C-alpha positions as CSV (number, residue, x, y, z in Angstrom):
1,M,35.4,5.6,43.5
2,A,34.8,8.2,40.8
3,A,35.8,5.7,38.1
4,A,33.4,3.2,39.6
5,T,30.6,5.8,39.6
6,S,31.3,6.8,36.0
7,T,31.4,3.1,35.0
8,A,28.1,2.5,36.7
9,T,26.6,5.6,35.0
10,G,28.0,4.5,31.6
11,S,26.6,1.0,32.0
12,S,23.2,2.5,33.2
13,G,23.2,4.7,30.0
14,A,24.0,1.8,27.8
15,G,21.2,-0.2,29.5
16,T,18.8,2.7,29.0
17,L,19.9,3.0,25.3
18,S,19.4,-0.7,24.7
19,E,16.1,-0.6,26.5
20,G,15.0,2.3,24.1
21,I,16.1,0.4,21.1
22,M,14.3,-2.7,22.3
23,K,11.1,-0.7,22.7
24,K,11.4,0.6,19.1
25,I,12.0,-2.9,17.8
26,I,9.0,-4.3,19.8
27,L,6.8,-1.4,18.5
28,S,7.8,-2.0,14.9
29,Y,7.1,-5.7,15.1
30,T,3.7,-4.9,16.8
31,Y,2.7,-2.6,13.9
32,V,3.8,-5.3,11.4
33,A,1.8,-7.9,13.3
34,I,-1.3,-5.7,13.5
35,W,-1.2,-4.9,9.8
36,I,-0.7,-8.5,8.8
37,F,-3.5,-9.6,11.1
38,L,-6.0,-7.0,9.7
39,S,-5.0,-7.5,6.1
40,F,-5.3,-11.2,6.5
41,T,-8.7,-10.8,8.2
42,V,-10.1,-8.5,5.6
43,I,-9.1,-10.8,2.7
44,V,-10.5,-13.9,4.4
45,Y,-13.6,-12.1,5.6
46,N,-14.4,-10.8,2.1
47,K,-13.8,-14.3,0.7
48,Y,-16.2,-15.7,3.3
49,I,-19.0,-13.2,2.5
50,L,-18.7,-13.3,-1.3
51,D,-18.1,-17.1,-1.9
52,P,-21.4,-18.8,-2.9
53,K,-20.3,-21.9,-0.9
54,L,-19.8,-20.0,2.3
55,Y,-21.9,-16.9,3.3
56,N,-23.3,-16.7,-0.2
57,F,-23.5,-12.9,-0.8
58,P,-22.1,-12.8,-4.4
59,F,-22.6,-9.0,-4.8
60,P,-19.1,-7.4,-4.8
61,I,-20.3,-4.0,-5.8
62,S,-22.7,-3.9,-2.8
63,L,-20.0,-5.0,-0.4
64,T,-17.5,-2.4,-1.7
65,M,-20.2,0.3,-1.5
66,I,-20.9,-0.7,2.2
67,H,-17.1,-0.4,2.9
68,M,-16.9,3.0,1.2
69,L,-20.0,4.4,3.0
70,F,-18.6,3.2,6.3
71,C,-15.1,4.6,5.7
72,S,-16.5,7.9,4.4
73,T,-18.5,8.4,7.6
74,L,-15.7,7.5,9.9
75,A,-13.1,9.6,8.0
76,F,-15.5,12.6,8.1
77,V,-15.8,12.2,11.9
78,L,-12.0,11.9,12.4
79,V,-11.3,14.9,10.1
80,R,-14.1,17.3,10.6
81,L,-15.6,16.6,14.0
82,L,-12.7,15.3,16.1
83,R,-10.0,17.1,14.0
84,L,-7.5,14.4,14.6
85,V,-6.1,14.7,11.1
86,D,-5.2,17.9,9.2
87,L,-6.3,18.3,5.6
88,P,-3.8,19.6,3.0
89,A,-4.2,23.3,2.5
90,A,-3.3,23.1,-1.2
91,M,-6.4,21.0,-2.0
92,S,-8.8,23.2,-4.1
93,R,-12.1,22.3,-5.8
94,S,-10.5,22.3,-9.3
95,L,-7.6,20.2,-8.1
96,Y,-10.0,17.8,-6.5
97,L,-12.0,17.4,-9.7
98,R,-8.9,17.1,-11.9
99,S,-6.8,14.8,-9.6
100,V,-8.8,13.1,-6.8
101,V,-11.9,12.2,-8.9
102,P,-9.9,10.2,-11.6
103,I,-8.0,8.4,-8.7
104,G,-11.4,7.6,-7.1
105,A,-12.7,6.2,-10.3
106,L,-9.7,3.9,-10.7
107,Y,-9.9,2.9,-7.0
108,S,-13.6,1.9,-7.3
109,L,-12.8,-0.2,-10.4
110,S,-9.9,-1.9,-8.7
111,L,-11.9,-2.7,-5.6
112,W,-14.9,-3.9,-7.6
113,L,-12.9,-6.3,-9.8
114,S,-10.7,-7.6,-6.9
115,N,-13.7,-8.4,-4.7
116,S,-15.4,-10.0,-7.7
117,A,-12.4,-12.3,-8.2
118,Y,-13.1,-14.0,-4.8
119,I,-16.2,-15.5,-6.3
120,Y,-14.3,-17.4,-8.9
121,L,-10.7,-18.0,-7.6
122,S,-9.1,-19.4,-4.5
123,V,-7.5,-17.0,-1.9
124,S,-4.1,-18.6,-2.5
125,F,-4.2,-18.1,-6.3
126,I,-5.4,-14.5,-6.0
127,Q,-2.3,-13.7,-3.8
128,M,-0.1,-15.3,-6.5
129,L,-1.7,-13.1,-9.2
130,K,-1.1,-10.0,-7.0
131,A,2.6,-10.6,-7.4
132,L,2.2,-8.9,-10.8
133,M,1.7,-5.5,-9.1
134,P,5.3,-4.4,-9.4
135,V,5.3,-5.4,-13.1
136,A,2.1,-3.3,-13.7
137,V,3.4,-0.3,-11.7
138,Y,6.8,-0.3,-13.5
139,S,5.3,-0.7,-17.0
140,I,2.7,2.1,-16.5
141,G,5.4,4.3,-14.9
142,V,7.7,3.8,-17.9
143,S,4.8,4.5,-20.3
144,L,4.0,7.7,-18.4
145,R,7.7,8.6,-18.1
146,K,7.7,8.4,-14.3
147,E,10.1,5.5,-14.4
148,Q,13.3,5.1,-16.5
149,F,13.4,2.1,-18.7
150,R,16.3,-0.3,-17.6
151,S,16.9,-3.6,-19.3
152,N,17.9,-5.3,-16.0
153,T,14.7,-4.1,-14.3
154,M,12.6,-5.3,-17.3
155,M,14.3,-8.7,-17.2
156,N,13.3,-8.8,-13.5
157,M,9.7,-8.0,-14.5
158,V,9.8,-10.8,-17.0
159,S,10.9,-13.3,-14.3
160,I,8.0,-12.2,-12.1
161,S,5.6,-12.6,-14.9
162,L,7.0,-16.0,-15.8
163,G,6.6,-17.2,-12.2
164,V,3.0,-16.1,-12.1
165,A,2.4,-17.8,-15.5
166,I,3.8,-21.1,-14.1
167,A,1.6,-20.7,-10.9
168,A,-1.4,-20.1,-13.2
169,Y,-0.5,-23.2,-15.2
170,G,-0.5,-25.3,-12.1
171,E,-3.8,-23.9,-10.7
172,A,-6.3,-26.6,-10.0
173,R,-9.3,-24.1,-10.0
174,F,-8.3,-22.0,-12.9
175,D,-11.1,-19.8,-14.1
176,V,-10.5,-17.5,-17.1
177,W,-13.1,-14.9,-16.0
178,G,-11.8,-14.8,-12.5
179,V,-8.2,-14.4,-13.7
180,G,-9.3,-11.6,-16.0
181,L,-11.1,-9.8,-13.1
182,Q,-8.0,-10.0,-10.9
183,L,-5.6,-8.9,-13.7
184,G,-7.9,-6.0,-14.4
185,A,-7.9,-5.1,-10.7
186,V,-4.1,-5.1,-10.7
187,A,-4.0,-2.9,-13.8
188,F,-6.4,-0.3,-12.4
189,E,-4.6,-0.3,-9.0
190,A,-1.2,0.1,-10.6
191,T,-2.5,3.0,-12.7
192,R,-4.0,4.6,-9.6
193,L,-0.6,4.4,-7.7
194,V,1.2,6.0,-10.6
195,L,-1.4,8.7,-11.0
196,I,-1.1,9.6,-7.3
197,Q,2.5,10.5,-8.1
198,V,1.6,12.4,-11.3
199,L,-1.5,14.2,-10.1
200,L,-0.9,14.7,-6.4
201,S,2.7,14.1,-5.1
202,S,4.2,16.2,-8.0
203,K,2.0,19.1,-6.7
204,G,3.3,18.7,-3.2
205,I,0.1,17.1,-1.8
206,N,0.7,14.0,0.2
207,L,-2.4,12.1,1.6
208,N,-2.3,9.7,4.5
209,P,-4.8,6.8,4.5
210,I,-7.3,8.8,6.6
211,T,-7.3,11.9,4.3
212,S,-7.2,9.6,1.3
213,L,-10.4,7.9,2.5
214,Y,-11.9,11.3,3.3
215,Y,-11.4,12.5,-0.3
216,V,-11.6,9.3,-2.3
217,A,-14.2,7.1,-0.5
218,P,-17.2,9.3,-1.4
219,C,-16.0,9.4,-5.0
220,C,-15.8,5.6,-5.0
221,F,-19.3,5.3,-3.6
222,L,-20.8,7.5,-6.3
223,F,-18.9,5.8,-9.1
224,L,-20.0,2.3,-7.9
225,S,-23.6,3.4,-7.5
226,V,-24.0,3.4,-11.4
227,P,-23.1,-0.2,-12.0
228,W,-24.9,-1.2,-8.8
229,L,-28.2,0.3,-10.0
230,L,-27.8,-1.5,-13.4
231,V,-26.3,-4.8,-12.3
232,E,-26.9,-5.8,-8.7
233,L,-30.0,-3.8,-7.5
234,P,-32.4,-5.7,-9.8
235,V,-31.1,-9.1,-8.6
236,L,-31.3,-8.0,-4.9
237,R,-34.9,-6.9,-5.4
238,E,-35.8,-10.4,-6.7
239,K,-34.2,-12.0,-3.6
240,S,-37.0,-11.4,-1.2
241,S,-35.2,-13.5,1.5
242,F,-32.3,-11.0,1.6
243,H,-31.8,-8.9,4.7
244,V,-28.9,-6.8,5.9
245,D,-26.8,-8.6,8.5
246,F,-25.5,-5.6,10.5
247,L,-23.1,-7.8,12.6
248,V,-21.4,-9.3,9.6
249,F,-21.3,-6.2,7.3
250,G,-20.6,-3.9,10.2
251,T,-17.6,-5.9,11.5
252,N,-16.3,-6.5,8.0
253,S,-16.5,-2.7,7.2
254,F,-14.8,-1.9,10.5
255,C,-11.9,-4.3,9.7
256,A,-11.5,-2.6,6.3
257,F,-11.3,0.8,8.0
258,A,-8.9,-0.4,10.7
259,L,-6.7,-1.8,7.9
260,N,-6.3,1.7,6.6
261,L,-5.3,3.0,10.1
262,A,-2.8,0.1,10.3
263,V,-1.3,1.2,7.0
264,F,-0.9,4.7,8.4
265,L,0.8,3.4,11.5
266,L,3.1,0.9,9.7
267,V,4.3,3.3,7.0
268,G,4.5,6.3,9.4
269,K,6.4,4.5,12.2
270,T,8.6,2.2,10.0
271,S,8.8,2.5,6.2
272,A,7.1,1.5,3.0
273,L,9.8,-1.1,2.5
274,T,8.8,-2.7,5.8
275,M,5.2,-2.9,4.5
276,N,6.4,-4.6,1.3
277,V,8.3,-7.2,3.3
278,A,5.3,-7.7,5.7
279,G,3.1,-8.1,2.6
280,V,5.3,-11.0,1.4
281,V,4.9,-12.7,4.8
282,K,1.1,-12.1,4.7
283,D,0.9,-13.7,1.3
284,W,2.6,-16.9,2.4
285,L,0.4,-17.0,5.5
286,L,-2.7,-16.6,3.3
287,I,-1.5,-19.4,1.0
288,A,-0.9,-21.7,4.0
289,F,-4.3,-20.8,5.5
290,S,-6.1,-21.3,2.2
291,W,-4.5,-24.7,1.8
292,S,-4.9,-25.9,5.4
293,V,-8.2,-24.3,6.6
294,I,-10.3,-23.4,3.5
295,K,-9.0,-26.6,1.9
296,D,-8.1,-24.9,-1.4
297,T,-5.9,-27.0,-3.6
298,V,-2.3,-25.7,-3.8
299,T,-0.2,-27.7,-6.3
300,T,3.6,-28.2,-6.5
301,V,3.6,-26.2,-9.8
302,N,1.7,-23.4,-8.0
303,L,4.4,-23.1,-5.4
304,I,7.3,-23.3,-7.8
305,G,5.8,-20.5,-9.9
306,Y,5.1,-18.4,-6.8
307,V,8.6,-18.9,-5.4
308,L,10.0,-17.7,-8.7
309,A,7.7,-14.6,-8.7
310,F,8.5,-14.1,-5.0
311,L,12.2,-14.0,-5.7
312,G,11.7,-11.5,-8.5
313,V,9.6,-9.2,-6.2
314,A,12.2,-9.5,-3.4
315,Y,15.0,-8.5,-5.8
316,Y,12.9,-5.6,-7.1
317,N,12.4,-4.3,-3.5
318,H,16.1,-4.7,-2.8
319,A,17.0,-2.8,-5.9
320,K,14.5,0.0,-5.0
321,L,16.1,0.2,-1.5
322,Q,19.6,0.5,-2.9
323,A,18.5,3.2,-5.3
324,M,16.9,5.1,-2.4
325,K,20.1,4.8,-0.3
326,A,22.2,6.0,-3.2
327,K,19.9,9.0,-3.7
328,E,20.0,9.9,-0.1
329,A,23.8,9.6,-0.1
330,Q,24.0,11.8,-3.1
331,K,21.8,14.4,-1.4
332,S,23.9,14.4,1.7
333,K,27.1,14.7,-0.3
334,A,25.6,17.6,-2.3
335,G,24.7,19.3,1.0
336,E,28.3,18.9,2.3
337,V,29.6,20.5,-0.9
338,D,27.2,23.4,-0.5
339,E,28.3,23.9,3.1
340,E,32.0,23.9,2.1
341,A,31.3,26.4,-0.7
342,A,29.4,28.7,1.7
343,K,32.4,28.6,4.1
344,L,34.9,29.4,1.3
345,L,32.6,32.3,0.2
346,E,32.5,33.6,3.8
347,E,36.2,33.4,4.1
348,R,36.8,35.2,0.9
349,E,34.3,37.9,1.8
350,G,36.1,38.3,5.2
351,E,39.5,38.6,3.5
352,T,38.1,41.2,1.0
353,G,36.6,43.2,3.9
354,A,39.9,43.1,5.8
355,K,41.9,44.3,2.7
356,R,39.5,47.2,2.3
357,L,39.9,48.3,5.9
358,E,43.7,48.1,5.5
359,S,43.6,50.2,2.3
360,Q,41.4,52.8,4.1
361,D,43.9,53.0,7.0
């Protein structure tokens, strides 16, 4: 009877354990699905607004400034009024000017150029060009001595670049200016990611997406206002028919802000690697959507090149994961050695104390 009771209790515990694991798995997949959906929505929505053949609002600086103003306002409400997110105590005015402002300048340039590329290139081809991000991050990291140069990693970067070059060769709507804009966006974004490590993480300041928007979005707005006054404002004044569509721009800005919240949830509840894998899935979905719904031309050479680049990115993520595991294992091993050394020291001190007492007796 007792055995039956213990068996029943054990099976109940196992059932509870498996139920808890299932909940975690379902939650993780839910976060991934939300992030993919919002990232997908923002990209397609931006393309719809900026493309002259669709909504016909070819003003990428204006659109980016609307996003930054919206995100700045909501971030201020969440941080200062609702106090849902804590600000880092180490952030001072001098650190803000020396670290956050340069990052904000790079982010504004990255957003401006990437949004501008949607006017000239297809969604599918832009996703293929974005596969160069690991190449840019690694190259800039090596040049700033944040990454160690390894020949096998560089060969992997060459394979990714070759895949993107093949995809570009097979692009039906190739536009030199559009490609230049997207490559510039990748370069600025990669520099921003490396500088976050150099200027902030090295000083012990880690910003989540909400605090990042709180600090960076106002900077972006101010930086973008300069080219906006010189480039887009005169054109907008000439277009007397232009009026602000609050529904379109409001929902678009809200999606952009919600995407930042989704990044916070995805990385916080899973891992950065999960986000990278989800990003690959999102890219393939966008390519399929671009081909089937928007009717962008995706050639066989396009796909061959992107598959080659995709394999290179997948190998890079795998190598980074293995390196992280090895580092964690080394840390835990070092911790065990320290514990053993502390125990030996305690034992020796105990023996020394006992000998002293014996000599006194």
